[in-house]
C-alpha positions as YAML, in Angstrom:
chain: A
units: angstrom
residues:
- id: 1
  name: MET
  ca: [1.40, -12.07, -0.30]
- id: 2
  name: PRO
  ca: [-0.48, -13.09, 3.42]
- id: 3
  name: SER
  ca: [-2.84, -15.75, 2.95]
- id: 4
  name: LYS
  ca: [-6.65, -15.52, 2.27]
- id: 5
  name: PRO
  ca: [-8.91, -14.10, 4.56]
- id: 6
  name: GLU
  ca: [-10.76, -16.88, 5.61]
- id: 7
  name: GLU
  ca: [-7.21, -18.60, 6.45]
- id: 8
  name: SER
  ca: [-6.12, -15.45, 8.23]
- id: 9
  name: LEU
  ca: [-6.88, -15.03, 11.74]
- id: 10
  name: ASP
  ca: [-10.69, -15.42, 12.67]
- id: 11
  name: ARG
  ca: [-11.79, -11.94, 13.40]
- id: 12
  name: ARG
  ca: [-14.55, -12.95, 15.72]
- id: 13
  name: ASP
  ca: [-11.73, -13.76, 18.11]
- id: 14
  name: PHE
  ca: [-10.21, -10.40, 17.55]
- id: 15
  name: MET
  ca: [-8.85, -9.45, 20.75]
- id: 16
  name: VAL
  ca: [-7.07, -13.04, 21.78]
- id: 17
  name: ALA
  ca: [-5.49, -13.17, 18.46]
- id: 18
  name: SER
  ca: [-3.90, -9.91, 18.28]
- id: 19
  name: ILE
  ca: [-2.20, -10.53, 21.56]
- id: 20
  name: ALA
  ca: [-1.05, -13.98, 19.68]
- id: 21
  name: THR
  ca: [0.95, -11.48, 17.52]
- id: 22
  name: ILE
  ca: [3.28, -10.28, 19.96]
- id: 23
  name: GLY
  ca: [5.05, -13.40, 20.40]
- id: 24
  name: ALA
  ca: [5.72, -13.66, 16.85]
- id: 25
  name: SER
  ca: [7.17, -10.66, 16.04]
- id: 26
  name: ALA
  ca: [10.06, -12.08, 17.19]
- id: 27
  name: VAL
  ca: [9.87, -14.56, 14.52]
- id: 28
  name: LEU
  ca: [9.59, -11.93, 12.14]
- id: 29
  name: ALA
  ca: [11.80, -9.49, 13.12]
- id: 30
  name: ALA
  ca: [14.59, -12.39, 12.35]
- id: 31
  name: ASN
  ca: [14.16, -12.15, 9.07]
- id: 32
  name: ALA
  ca: [14.77, -8.55, 8.56]
- id: 33
  name: GLY
  ca: [18.38, -10.13, 7.26]
- id: 34
  name: SER
  ca: [21.41, -7.64, 6.31]
- id: 35
  name: ALA
  ca: [19.60, -7.38, 3.34]
- id: 36
  name: ASN
  ca: [17.59, -4.73, 4.96]
- id: 37
  name: ALA
  ca: [16.32, -1.96, 2.03]
- id: 38
  name: GLN
  ca: [17.38, 0.42, 5.27]
- id: 39
  name: ASP
  ca: [21.18, 1.28, 4.93]
- id: 40
  name: SER
  ca: [23.24, 0.48, 7.79]
- id: 41
  name: ALA
  ca: [24.19, 3.98, 8.05]
- id: 42
  name: THR
  ca: [21.28, 4.85, 9.65]
- id: 43
  name: SER
  ca: [19.65, 1.23, 10.79]
- id: 44
  name: SER
  ca: [21.58, -1.25, 10.94]
- id: 45
  name: VAL
  ca: [18.86, -3.60, 12.85]
- id: 46
  name: SER
  ca: [15.22, -4.09, 12.07]
- id: 47
  name: PRO
  ca: [12.96, -3.59, 14.70]
- id: 48
  name: ALA
  ca: [10.56, -5.58, 15.86]
- id: 49
  name: PRO
  ca: [7.33, -5.32, 13.64]
- id: 50
  name: GLY
  ca: [4.76, -4.04, 15.91]
- id: 51
  name: ALA
  ca: [6.97, -3.51, 18.54]
- id: 52
  name: PRO
  ca: [7.92, 0.91, 19.29]
- id: 53
  name: SER
  ca: [11.41, 1.49, 18.87]
- id: 54
  name: ALA
  ca: [13.63, 4.62, 19.11]
- id: 55
  name: THR
  ca: [12.95, 7.03, 16.44]
- id: 56
  name: VAL
  ca: [16.05, 6.83, 14.25]
- id: 57
  name: TYR
  ca: [17.10, 10.39, 12.51]
- id: 58
  name: THR
  ca: [18.95, 10.22, 9.41]
- id: 59
  name: GLY
  ca: [20.11, 13.68, 10.41]
- id: 60
  name: ASP
  ca: [18.82, 15.06, 7.03]
- id: 61
  name: THR
  ca: [16.46, 17.70, 6.68]
- id: 62
  name: ILE
  ca: [14.53, 18.17, 3.56]
- id: 63
  name: GLN
  ca: [12.59, 21.84, 3.15]
- id: 64
  name: GLY
  ca: [13.34, 21.92, 6.99]
- id: 65
  name: LYS
  ca: [11.93, 18.86, 8.27]
- id: 66
  name: LYS
  ca: [13.65, 16.24, 9.87]
- id: 67
  name: VAL
  ca: [14.04, 12.58, 8.39]
- id: 68
  name: VAL
  ca: [13.60, 9.58, 9.93]
- id: 69
  name: THR
  ca: [14.25, 5.71, 9.13]
- id: 70
  name: ALA
  ca: [11.98, 4.49, 12.10]
- id: 71
  name: LEU
  ca: [9.33, 5.99, 14.07]
- id: 72
  name: ASP
  ca: [8.17, 6.29, 18.04]
- id: 73
  name: VAL
  ca: [5.58, 9.08, 18.25]
- id: 74
  name: ASN
  ca: [6.39, 8.60, 22.42]
- id: 75
  name: ASP
  ca: [9.52, 10.02, 21.45]
- id: 76
  name: LEU
  ca: [8.28, 13.15, 20.23]
- id: 77
  name: GLU
  ca: [7.09, 16.07, 22.23]
- id: 78
  name: PRO
  ca: [3.46, 16.37, 23.64]
- id: 79
  name: GLY
  ca: [1.34, 18.83, 22.91]
- id: 80
  name: GLN
  ca: [2.51, 19.91, 19.24]
- id: 81
  name: ASN
  ca: [2.66, 18.93, 15.65]
- id: 82
  name: HIS
  ca: [5.47, 17.27, 14.31]
- id: 83
  name: LEU
  ca: [6.18, 17.15, 10.43]
- id: 84
  name: LEU
  ca: [8.67, 14.41, 9.41]
- id: 85
  name: TYR
  ca: [9.43, 12.81, 6.30]
- id: 86
  name: PHE
  ca: [10.37, 8.87, 6.49]
- id: 87
  name: GLN
  ca: [12.71, 7.40, 4.35]
- id: 88
  name: GLY
  ca: [11.71, 5.15, 1.86]
- id: 89
  name: VAL
  ca: [12.65, 2.63, -0.68]
- id: 90
  name: GLU
  ca: [15.37, 3.60, -2.79]
- id: 91
  name: MET
  ca: [15.15, 4.71, -6.47]
- id: 92
  name: PRO
  ca: [16.86, 3.49, -9.41]
- id: 93
  name: THR
  ca: [19.23, 6.07, -8.62]
- id: 94
  name: GLY
  ca: [20.09, 5.07, -4.91]
- id: 95
  name: GLN
  ca: [18.67, 7.79, -4.05]
- id: 96
  name: HIS
  ca: [15.27, 7.29, -1.81]
- id: 97
  name: TRP
  ca: [11.69, 8.43, -2.01]
- id: 98
  name: TYR
  ca: [9.98, 9.97, 1.27]
- id: 99
  name: VAL
  ca: [6.48, 10.06, 2.51]
- id: 100
  name: SER
  ca: [5.17, 12.98, 4.33]
- id: 101
  name: VAL
  ca: [3.85, 12.11, 8.46]
- id: 102
  name: THR
  ca: [2.36, 14.66, 10.25]
- id: 103
  name: VAL
  ca: [2.09, 13.46, 13.89]
- id: 104
  name: ALA
  ca: [-0.18, 15.75, 16.35]
- id: 105
  name: ARG
  ca: [1.02, 14.32, 19.74]
- id: 106
  name: GLY
  ca: [-1.79, 15.08, 22.60]
- id: 107
  name: ALA
  ca: [-0.80, 16.64, 25.66]
- id: 108
  name: LYS
  ca: [-2.65, 13.64, 27.78]
- id: 109
  name: PRO
  ca: [-1.26, 9.82, 26.93]
- id: 110
  name: GLY
  ca: [-4.13, 8.16, 25.36]
- id: 111
  name: LYS
  ca: [-5.09, 5.69, 22.14]
- id: 112
  name: ARG
  ca: [-2.89, 6.01, 18.85]
- id: 113
  name: VAL
  ca: [-4.43, 6.50, 15.56]
- id: 114
  name: VAL
  ca: [-3.51, 6.23, 12.58]
- id: 115
  name: LEU
  ca: [-4.58, 8.10, 8.55]
- id: 116
  name: VAL
  ca: [-3.33, 6.84, 5.79]
- id: 117
  name: SER
  ca: [-3.85, 7.96, 2.32]
- id: 118
  name: GLY
  ca: [-2.10, 8.71, -1.18]
- id: 119
  name: VAL
  ca: [-1.65, 4.14, -1.11]
- id: 120
  name: HIS
  ca: [-2.86, 4.99, -5.25]
- id: 121
  name: GLY
  ca: [-1.46, 8.12, -6.76]
- id: 122
  name: ASP
  ca: [-4.57, 9.32, -8.13]
- id: 123
  name: GLU
  ca: [-6.65, 9.57, -5.05]
- id: 124
  name: MET
  ca: [-6.75, 13.33, -4.48]
- id: 125
  name: SER
  ca: [-9.92, 13.43, -2.25]
- id: 126
  name: SER
  ca: [-8.57, 11.01, -0.01]
- id: 127
  name: ILE
  ca: [-5.50, 12.51, 0.60]
- id: 128
  name: HIS
  ca: [-7.32, 16.21, 1.68]
- id: 129
  name: THR
  ca: [-9.80, 14.12, 3.99]
- id: 130
  name: VAL
  ca: [-6.35, 13.29, 5.86]
- id: 131
  name: GLN
  ca: [-4.72, 17.00, 5.61]
- id: 132
  name: THR
  ca: [-8.71, 18.44, 6.60]
- id: 133
  name: VAL
  ca: [-8.86, 16.18, 10.02]
- id: 134
  name: MET
  ca: [-4.95, 16.80, 10.84]
- id: 135
  name: ASN
  ca: [-5.48, 20.62, 10.40]
- id: 136
  name: GLN
  ca: [-8.85, 20.86, 12.75]
- id: 137
  name: LEU
  ca: [-6.90, 19.01, 15.65]
- id: 138
  name: ASN
  ca: [-5.15, 21.12, 18.81]
- id: 139
  name: PRO
  ca: [-2.56, 18.75, 20.20]
- id: 140
  name: ALA
  ca: [-2.88, 20.60, 23.46]
- id: 141
  name: GLN
  ca: [-6.16, 19.48, 23.52]
- id: 142
  name: MET
  ca: [-5.88, 16.41, 23.05]
- id: 143
  name: SER
  ca: [-5.56, 12.82, 25.16]
- id: 144
  name: GLY
  ca: [-3.42, 10.58, 22.49]
- id: 145
  name: THR
  ca: [-2.11, 10.89, 19.16]
- id: 146
  name: VAL
  ca: [-3.49, 11.39, 15.16]
- id: 147
  name: MET
  ca: [-0.73, 10.35, 12.79]
- id: 148
  name: ALA
  ca: [-0.99, 10.48, 9.17]
- id: 149
  name: VAL
  ca: [0.47, 9.36, 6.18]
- id: 150
  name: THR
  ca: [-0.75, 11.31, 2.98]
- id: 151
  name: ASP
  ca: [1.47, 10.20, 0.32]
- id: 152
  name: VAL
  ca: [2.46, 6.45, 0.50]
- id: 153
  name: ALA
  ca: [3.19, 5.97, -3.17]
- id: 154
  name: ARG
  ca: [4.98, 8.96, -4.43]
- id: 155
  name: PRO
  ca: [6.40, 7.94, -7.60]
- id: 156
  name: ALA
  ca: [2.83, 7.13, -8.61]
- id: 157
  name: ILE
  ca: [1.56, 10.65, -6.99]
- id: 158
  name: GLU
  ca: [4.09, 12.73, -9.15]
- id: 159
  name: GLY
  ca: [2.25, 11.32, -12.64]
- id: 160
  name: MET
  ca: [-1.78, 11.07, -10.28]
- id: 161
  name: GLN
  ca: [-1.53, 7.61, -11.46]
- id: 162
  name: ARG
  ca: [-3.24, 4.52, -9.55]
- id: 163
  name: ARG
  ca: [-0.06, 2.54, -9.73]
- id: 164
  name: TRP
  ca: [3.53, 2.42, -8.56]
- id: 165
  name: PRO
  ca: [5.89, 2.54, -12.13]
- id: 166
  name: ASN
  ca: [8.34, -0.05, -11.23]
- id: 167
  name: PHE
  ca: [11.38, -0.77, -13.53]
- id: 168
  name: GLY
  ca: [13.13, -3.69, -11.55]
- id: 169
  name: ARG
  ca: [12.28, -6.78, -14.85]
- id: 170
  name: GLY
  ca: [11.40, -3.97, -17.75]
- id: 171
  name: ASN
  ca: [8.86, -1.02, -17.56]
- id: 172
  name: ASP
  ca: [5.79, -2.49, -15.11]
- id: 173
  name: LEU
  ca: [2.94, -0.86, -12.89]
- id: 174
  name: ILE
  ca: [2.30, -2.22, -9.76]
- id: 175
  name: ASP
  ca: [-1.04, -1.27, -7.28]
- id: 176
  name: MET
  ca: [0.50, -0.46, -4.00]
- id: 177
  name: ASN
  ca: [-2.62, -1.72, -2.11]
- id: 178
  name: ARG
  ca: [-1.75, -5.67, -3.20]
- id: 179
  name: GLU
  ca: [1.64, -5.28, -1.54]
- id: 180
  name: TRP
  ca: [0.75, -4.98, 2.19]
- id: 181
  name: PRO
  ca: [2.38, -5.89, 4.62]
- id: 182
  name: GLY
  ca: [5.24, -5.79, 2.39]
- id: 183
  name: ASN
  ca: [8.27, -7.27, 2.59]
- id: 184
  name: GLU
  ca: [12.02, -5.34, 3.76]
- id: 185
  name: ASN
  ca: [13.37, -7.68, 1.21]
- id: 186
  name: GLY
  ca: [11.22, -7.86, -1.40]
- id: 187
  name: VAL
  ca: [12.03, -8.87, -5.46]
- id: 188
  name: THR
  ca: [10.12, -5.04, -5.94]
- id: 189
  name: ALA
  ca: [10.91, -1.84, -4.34]
- id: 190
  name: PRO
  ca: [6.89, -1.48, -3.99]
- id: 191
  name: SER
  ca: [7.04, -4.52, -1.79]
- id: 192
  name: ARG
  ca: [10.30, -3.46, -0.06]
- id: 193
  name: HIS
  ca: [8.87, 0.19, 0.46]
- id: 194
  name: ALA
  ca: [5.26, -1.32, 2.03]
- id: 195
  name: GLY
  ca: [7.40, -3.28, 4.36]
- id: 196
  name: LEU
  ca: [9.80, -0.70, 5.58]
- id: 197
  name: LEU
  ca: [6.08, 1.44, 6.08]
- id: 198
  name: PHE
  ca: [4.36, -1.32, 7.62]
- id: 199
  name: ASN
  ca: [7.56, -2.28, 10.38]
- id: 200
  name: ARG
  ca: [9.25, 1.19, 11.10]
- id: 201
  name: LEU
  ca: [5.86, 3.74, 10.67]
- id: 202
  name: LEU
  ca: [2.36, 2.47, 10.79]
- id: 203
  name: ARG
  ca: [2.04, -0.94, 13.03]
- id: 204
  name: PRO
  ca: [4.13, 0.27, 15.53]
- id: 205
  name: ASN
  ca: [2.24, 3.16, 16.06]
- id: 206
  name: SER
  ca: [-1.20, 2.06, 15.83]
- id: 207
  name: ASP
  ca: [-4.09, 0.85, 17.55]
- id: 208
  name: ALA
  ca: [-6.47, 1.78, 15.42]
- id: 209
  name: ALA
  ca: [-6.11, 2.79, 11.98]
- id: 210
  name: VAL
  ca: [-8.58, 4.37, 8.90]
- id: 211
  name: ASP
  ca: [-6.99, 3.34, 5.24]
- id: 212
  name: PHE
  ca: [-8.43, 6.40, 2.70]
- id: 213
  name: HIS
  ca: [-9.14, 5.75, -0.91]
- id: 214
  name: THR
  ca: [-11.17, 6.47, -3.97]
- id: 215
  name: GLY
  ca: [-12.32, 5.29, -7.05]
- id: 216
  name: THR
  ca: [-9.74, 4.71, -9.77]
- id: 217
  name: THR
  ca: [-9.51, 7.38, -12.73]
- id: 218
  name: GLY
  ca: [-12.65, 6.26, -15.05]
- id: 219
  name: PHE
  ca: [-14.70, 5.22, -12.71]
- id: 220
  name: ASP
  ca: [-16.85, 7.09, -10.15]
- id: 221
  name: VAL
  ca: [-18.24, 5.75, -6.27]
- id: 222
  name: SER
  ca: [-19.98, 6.66, -4.13]
- id: 223
  name: ALA
  ca: [-19.01, 7.48, -0.33]
- id: 224
  name: PHE
  ca: [-19.01, 4.38, 1.04]
- id: 225
  name: ASN
  ca: [-16.79, 1.82, 4.05]
- id: 226
  name: ILE
  ca: [-15.47, -1.08, 3.06]
- id: 227
  name: ALA
  ca: [-15.32, -3.64, 6.64]
- id: 228
  name: GLY
  ca: [-15.37, -6.68, 8.33]
- id: 229
  name: MET
  ca: [-18.45, -5.34, 10.00]
- id: 230
  name: ASP
  ca: [-18.11, -8.57, 12.22]
- id: 231
  name: VAL
  ca: [-15.09, -7.49, 14.11]
- id: 232
  name: PRO
  ca: [-16.97, -4.84, 16.95]
- id: 233
  name: GLU
  ca: [-13.96, -2.95, 16.77]
- id: 234
  name: ILE
  ca: [-14.27, -1.92, 12.67]
- id: 235
  name: LYS
  ca: [-17.89, -2.19, 13.32]
- id: 236
  name: ALA
  ca: [-18.44, 0.89, 16.29]
- id: 237
  name: MET
  ca: [-15.94, 3.01, 14.09]
- id: 238
  name: VAL
  ca: [-17.38, 2.65, 10.55]
- id: 239
  name: ASP
  ca: [-21.33, 3.01, 12.28]
- id: 240
  name: LEU
  ca: [-19.54, 6.99, 13.12]
- id: 241
  name: TYR
  ca: [-19.42, 7.71, 9.68]
- id: 242
  name: PRO
  ca: [-22.73, 9.33, 8.10]
- id: 243
  name: VAL
  ca: [-22.05, 7.85, 4.72]
- id: 244
  name: GLY
  ca: [-24.77, 5.85, 2.26]
- id: 245
  name: GLN
  ca: [-23.30, 2.14, 2.02]
- id: 246
  name: ILE
  ca: [-21.05, -0.42, 3.73]
- id: 247
  name: PHE
  ca: [-19.66, -3.19, 1.74]
- id: 248
  name: ASP
  ca: [-19.76, -5.76, 5.05]
- id: 249
  name: ASN
  ca: [-16.83, -8.24, 2.92]
- id: 250
  name: HIS
  ca: [-13.42, -8.64, 3.81]
- id: 251
  name: VAL
  ca: [-12.50, -8.41, 0.03]
- id: 252
  name: TYR
  ca: [-8.66, -9.95, -0.23]
- id: 253
  name: PRO
  ca: [-5.51, -10.01, 1.04]
- id: 254
  name: GLY
  ca: [-2.25, -7.65, 0.26]
- id: 255
  name: VAL
  ca: [-4.84, -4.31, 0.64]
- id: 256
  name: LEU
  ca: [-3.74, -1.70, 3.62]
- id: 257
  name: HIS
  ca: [-6.28, -2.12, 5.48]
- id: 258
  name: ASN
  ca: [-6.45, -5.93, 5.64]
- id: 259
  name: ALA
  ca: [-2.55, -5.79, 6.90]
- id: 260
  name: PHE
  ca: [-3.71, -3.68, 9.76]
- id: 261
  name: VAL
  ca: [-6.02, -6.22, 10.72]
- id: 262
  name: ASP
  ca: [-4.05, -9.30, 10.63]
- id: 263
  name: VAL
  ca: [-1.70, -8.04, 13.41]
- id: 264
  name: GLY
  ca: [-4.56, -7.24, 15.49]
- id: 265
  name: ILE
  ca: [-4.98, -3.88, 14.78]
- id: 266
  name: PRO
  ca: [-8.48, -2.52, 13.91]
- id: 267
  name: SER
  ca: [-8.94, -0.75, 10.49]
- id: 268
  name: PHE
  ca: [-11.20, -0.25, 7.59]
- id: 269
  name: CYS
  ca: [-11.04, 1.15, 3.79]
- id: 270
  name: ALA
  ca: [-13.06, 4.52, 3.68]
- id: 271
  name: GLU
  ca: [-13.18, 5.39, -0.63]
- id: 272
  name: VAL
  ca: [-14.58, 9.12, -1.00]
- id: 273
  name: GLY
  ca: [-15.33, 9.37, -4.31]
- id: 274
  name: ALA
  ca: [-13.82, 9.31, -7.89]
- id: 275
  name: ALA
  ca: [-10.42, 10.01, -8.46]
- id: 276
  name: ARG
  ca: [-8.14, 13.06, -9.90]
- id: 277
  name: VAL
  ca: [-10.76, 15.37, -8.49]
- id: 278
  name: LEU
  ca: [-11.67, 16.72, -4.55]
- id: 279
  name: ASP
  ca: [-15.25, 16.18, -4.07]
- id: 280
  name: LEU
  ca: [-15.41, 18.49, -1.25]
- id: 281
  name: GLU
  ca: [-19.49, 17.83, 0.01]
- id: 282
  name: MET
  ca: [-18.19, 13.93, -0.49]
- id: 283
  name: ILE
  ca: [-14.94, 14.29, 1.79]
- id: 284
  name: SER
  ca: [-16.85, 16.77, 4.50]
- id: 285
  name: LEU
  ca: [-18.82, 13.81, 5.54]
- id: 286
  name: PHE
  ca: [-15.71, 11.84, 5.73]
- id: 287
  name: VAL
  ca: [-14.18, 14.56, 8.03]
- id: 288
  name: GLU
  ca: [-16.94, 14.58, 9.77]
- id: 289
  name: GLY
  ca: [-16.70, 10.50, 10.59]
- id: 290
  name: THR
  ca: [-12.84, 10.50, 11.27]
- id: 291
  name: MET
  ca: [-13.52, 13.50, 14.11]
- id: 292
  name: ASN
  ca: [-16.50, 10.91, 15.41]
- id: 293
  name: VAL
  ca: [-13.27, 7.90, 15.29]
- id: 294
  name: LEU
  ca: [-11.50, 10.30, 17.60]
- id: 295
  name: LYS
  ca: [-13.91, 10.98, 20.21]
- id: 296
  name: HIS
  ca: [-15.05, 7.48, 20.50]
- id: 297
  name: HIS
  ca: [-11.33, 6.23, 21.06]
- id: 298
  name: GLY
  ca: [-11.24, 9.39, 24.30]
- id: 299
  name: ILE
  ca: [-8.29, 11.73, 22.05]
- id: 300
  name: LEU
  ca: [-11.34, 14.33, 21.55]
- id: 301
  name: ALA
  ca: [-13.65, 15.53, 22.92]
- id: 302
  name: GLY
  ca: [-17.00, 17.09, 23.00]
- id: 303
  name: PRO
  ca: [-20.24, 15.91, 20.94]
- id: 304
  name: MET
  ca: [-20.09, 13.33, 18.24]
- id: 305
  name: GLY
  ca: [-21.13, 14.80, 14.77]
- id: 306
  name: ARG
  ca: [-23.52, 12.81, 11.71]
- id: 307
  name: THR
  ca: [-23.03, 9.39, 12.16]
- id: 308
  name: GLY
  ca: [-24.99, 6.04, 10.09]
- id: 309
  name: LYS
  ca: [-27.98, 6.63, 12.47]
- id: 310
  name: ASP
  ca: [-28.63, 10.43, 10.57]
- id: 311
  name: VAL
  ca: [-29.19, 8.97, 7.72]
- id: 312
  name: ALA
  ca: [-30.05, 6.01, 5.46]
- id: 313
  name: VAL
  ca: [-27.57, 3.36, 5.60]
- id: 314
  name: PHE
  ca: [-27.10, 0.42, 2.91]
- id: 315
  name: ILE
  ca: [-25.54, -2.53, 3.63]
- id: 316
  name: GLY
  ca: [-24.28, -4.94, 1.41]
- id: 317
  name: ASN
  ca: [-21.69, -8.41, 1.70]
- id: 318
  name: SER
  ca: [-21.16, -8.52, -2.37]
- id: 319
  name: ALA
  ca: [-20.23, -6.23, -5.57]
- id: 320
  name: PHE
  ca: [-21.88, -7.47, -8.54]
- id: 321
  name: PRO
  ca: [-19.73, -6.25, -11.51]
- id: 322
  name: ILE
  ca: [-21.50, -5.51, -15.01]
- id: 323
  name: LEU
  ca: [-18.78, -6.02, -17.66]
- id: 324
  name: ALA
  ca: [-19.03, -4.52, -21.48]
- id: 325
  name: THR
  ca: [-19.67, -7.28, -23.86]
- id: 326
  name: GLN
  ca: [-18.79, -4.25, -27.04]
- id: 327
  name: GLY
  ca: [-17.24, -1.64, -27.40]
- id: 328
  name: GLY
  ca: [-18.76, 1.88, -27.83]
- id: 329
  name: LEU
  ca: [-20.28, 4.80, -25.71]
- id: 330
  name: VAL
  ca: [-22.23, 3.87, -22.66]
- id: 331
  name: GLU
  ca: [-24.96, 5.73, -21.42]
- id: 332
  name: HIS
  ca: [-26.30, 5.11, -17.82]
- id: 333
  name: LEU
  ca: [-29.55, 4.72, -17.21]
- id: 334
  name: VAL
  ca: [-28.87, 4.88, -13.10]
- id: 335
  name: LYS
  ca: [-27.61, 7.18, -10.80]
- id: 336
  name: LEU
  ca: [-24.65, 6.30, -8.04]
- id: 337
  name: ASN
  ca: [-27.08, 5.14, -4.94]
- id: 338
  name: ASP
  ca: [-29.99, 4.46, -7.06]
- id: 339
  name: LYS
  ca: [-31.51, 1.36, -6.01]
- id: 340
  name: VAL
  ca: [-32.38, -1.43, -8.63]
- id: 341
  name: GLU
  ca: [-33.71, -4.62, -8.97]
- id: 342
  name: ALA
  ca: [-32.91, -7.56, -10.29]
- id: 343
  name: GLY
  ca: [-33.53, -7.43, -14.46]
- id: 344
  name: GLN
  ca: [-33.77, -3.57, -14.23]
- id: 345
  name: LYS
  ca: [-31.82, -2.08, -17.39]
- id: 346
  name: VAL
  ca: [-28.96, 0.50, -16.65]
- id: 347
  name: ALA
  ca: [-27.20, 1.00, -19.21]
- id: 348
  name: ILE
  ca: [-27.19, 0.88, -23.09]
- id: 349
  name: GLN
  ca: [-24.04, 1.03, -25.48]
- id: 350
  name: ARG
  ca: [-23.54, 3.03, -28.49]
- id: 351
  name: ASN
  ca: [-21.23, 1.95, -31.93]
- id: 352
  name: SER
  ca: [-19.70, 4.99, -33.91]
- id: 353
  name: PHE
  ca: [-23.00, 5.01, -35.87]
- id: 354
  name: GLY
  ca: [-25.07, 5.34, -33.13]
- id: 355
  name: GLU
  ca: [-26.19, 2.19, -33.32]
- id: 356
  name: VAL
  ca: [-27.71, 0.09, -30.13]
- id: 357
  name: VAL
  ca: [-24.70, -2.47, -29.53]
- id: 358
  name: ALA
  ca: [-25.47, -3.74, -25.94]
- id: 359
  name: GLU
  ca: [-28.10, -3.49, -23.21]
- id: 360
  name: TYR
  ca: [-27.03, -4.35, -19.73]
- id: 361
  name: THR
  ca: [-28.97, -5.06, -16.76]
- id: 362
  name: SER
  ca: [-28.30, -5.96, -13.04]
- id: 363
  name: SER
  ca: [-28.46, -9.49, -11.93]
- id: 364
  name: VAL
  ca: [-29.28, -8.49, -9.04]
- id: 365
  name: ALA
  ca: [-31.05, -6.09, -6.40]
- id: 366
  name: GLY
  ca: [-29.33, -3.91, -4.61]
- id: 367
  name: GLU
  ca: [-27.40, -0.32, -4.87]
- id: 368
  name: VAL
  ca: [-25.44, 1.35, -7.24]
- id: 369
  name: THR
  ca: [-21.81, 1.97, -5.35]
- id: 370
  name: GLY
  ca: [-19.83, 2.63, -8.72]
- id: 371
  name: GLN
  ca: [-20.10, 3.28, -11.75]
- id: 372
  name: ARG
  ca: [-17.67, 3.99, -15.02]
- id: 373
  name: SER
  ca: [-17.35, 7.62, -15.80]
- id: 374
  name: ASP
  ca: [-14.83, 7.56, -18.81]
- id: 375
  name: ALA
  ca: [-18.02, 7.58, -22.15]
- id: 376
  name: MET
  ca: [-16.25, 4.71, -23.99]
- id: 377
  name: ALA
  ca: [-15.97, 1.21, -22.87]
- id: 378
  name: GLU
  ca: [-14.13, -1.96, -24.20]
- id: 379
  name: PRO
  ca: [-15.38, -5.57, -23.99]
- id: 380
  name: GLY
  ca: [-14.40, -6.67, -19.95]
- id: 381
  name: ASN
  ca: [-14.66, -2.90, -19.24]
- id: 382
  name: PRO
  ca: [-16.40, -2.90, -15.61]
- id: 383
  name: LEU
  ca: [-19.38, -0.36, -16.63]
- id: 384
  name: ALA
  ca: [-21.10, -0.40, -12.65]
- id: 385
  name: PHE
  ca: [-20.99, -2.18, -9.65]
- id: 386
  name: ILE
  ca: [-24.52, -2.91, -8.15]
- id: 387
  name: LEU
  ca: [-23.74, -3.25, -3.87]
- id: 388
  name: PHE
  ca: [-26.30, -6.41, -2.94]
- id: 389
  name: HIS
  ca: [-26.37, -8.60, 0.09]
- id: 390
  name: LYS
  ca: [-25.55, -12.13, -0.79]
- id: 391
  name: ALA
  ca: [-26.20, -15.83, 1.29]
- id: 392
  name: THR
  ca: [-22.93, -16.92, 1.02]
- id: 393
  name: PRO
  ca: [-20.51, -13.85, 0.34]
- id: 394
  name: ASP
  ca: [-17.64, -14.95, -1.48]
- id: 395
  name: GLY
  ca: [-13.97, -14.90, -0.48]
- id: 396
  name: GLY
  ca: [-11.61, -12.24, -2.26]
- id: 397
  name: GLU
  ca: [-14.04, -11.08, -4.80]
- id: 398
  name: SER
  ca: [-13.31, -7.74, -6.37]
- id: 399
  name: TYR
  ca: [-14.78, -3.97, -5.23]
- id: 400
  name: PRO
  ca: [-15.37, -0.72, -6.90]
- id: 401
  name: GLU
  ca: [-11.72, 1.28, -5.45]
...
C-alpha cells in the first residue's frame, strides 16, 4: 500500500511534485521484472508507469471489440468513439478478466479526462453515470479525449457484490478500492489487476480523473464528493457539481483517486447514492457536474450547467460514525442531508419483543451523509455518518462509501 496521506506528496505543492514523478517513473519501471502478470506473448516489457506507450493489441476480439494490453489514446483515430477491451489479470483457469473501455477521441487535441466506475461490484448508479456522460459526447466536436472504464472489478460485478472474490489463500473477499496503485507482481489477483490497469491504461492517459462510487450494499448515502479541497486543481472541478455535500478529506491510502493524486493527476471521488439500484435523479446531478468538468478542461464547448453555486453545499472535513451497540430493528429519526445538533437523537433500536434496547444520538453538529438502509443491525454495524467540521481532522479516517 502507498504511504499515509501525510507522508505522501505535499498536495499544496501539487504541480511541482507531479513533475518529480517523471524522473521516478524509470525506477518504477525497473521493478516490473519478468514476472509481469501480462504474458510475454503480448508484451514482454512493461511500459514506464505514467508514460504513454504504444497501444498493444492482442489480436483477439470479443463481441467485435479489439483487445489491448496497453493503451495510448493518441494512437486512436481522432473524431471517433472507440470501444475496446483491456486484458486484465488471469482467473484461476488461466483465462483473463476483461475490462470495458470507451474512448471518445476528439477531432482536435486537448486535455485527457478519465472516468472510472465499477471498482466495487455493487455500484450500479456510478456505472450508469459514466455511461450517460459518454453517450452525450460527440468526438467530432471535441478538443481532447474522454476515456471511460465501467467495470474495473469484473468478478465482483458479476455477483453484484462489493468485494472481489479471491481464492489465492482460501476463500476471501478483497476490497478493490484499497489496492491502488496496485502491483503487477503482487501477491493477490486484485493487486495485480490494479497494477495492470493503473500502469497501462489509467495513468498513461490521464490529465485529470474522476472515480465514481456509491454507498455499499445495505447503506444509503447522499450525493457528495470526497476531495482534497486544498489542491486548487481538484477544488476547481469539485465546485462544478450541483450536489449538496463535500467531504473535504484526503481519507486513506489505497483508494483510486488518491493513487492518481499521488502521481500528480488531480482526482476526486464522486458518491452517487445507494448500491444495487439506479437513482436516476441523483445520477443526473453527477452527469451535469461531469459535463461541467469537461467544459472546464476545454474538451467541450458551451455554457456551464448548474454548479455548487446554485445549491446549498455543506462542507465537512470529518465523518462521525454512529455504531450499533445492540442487535435489533433500527428506526431512523432523521433523513439524509438533515441537519443535526450535538446530542440530538437520530435512531432507536428494538428487539424481537418490540422493546427499545438502544437510543442513538449524534455527538457532533453537522449533516446526515449516510444511513444504514438494512432494517436490522448487530453490534458494531454503522447506523449513520454525520458530516461535520473538525478543528484537526484525522488522517486516514473512514467515510460512508
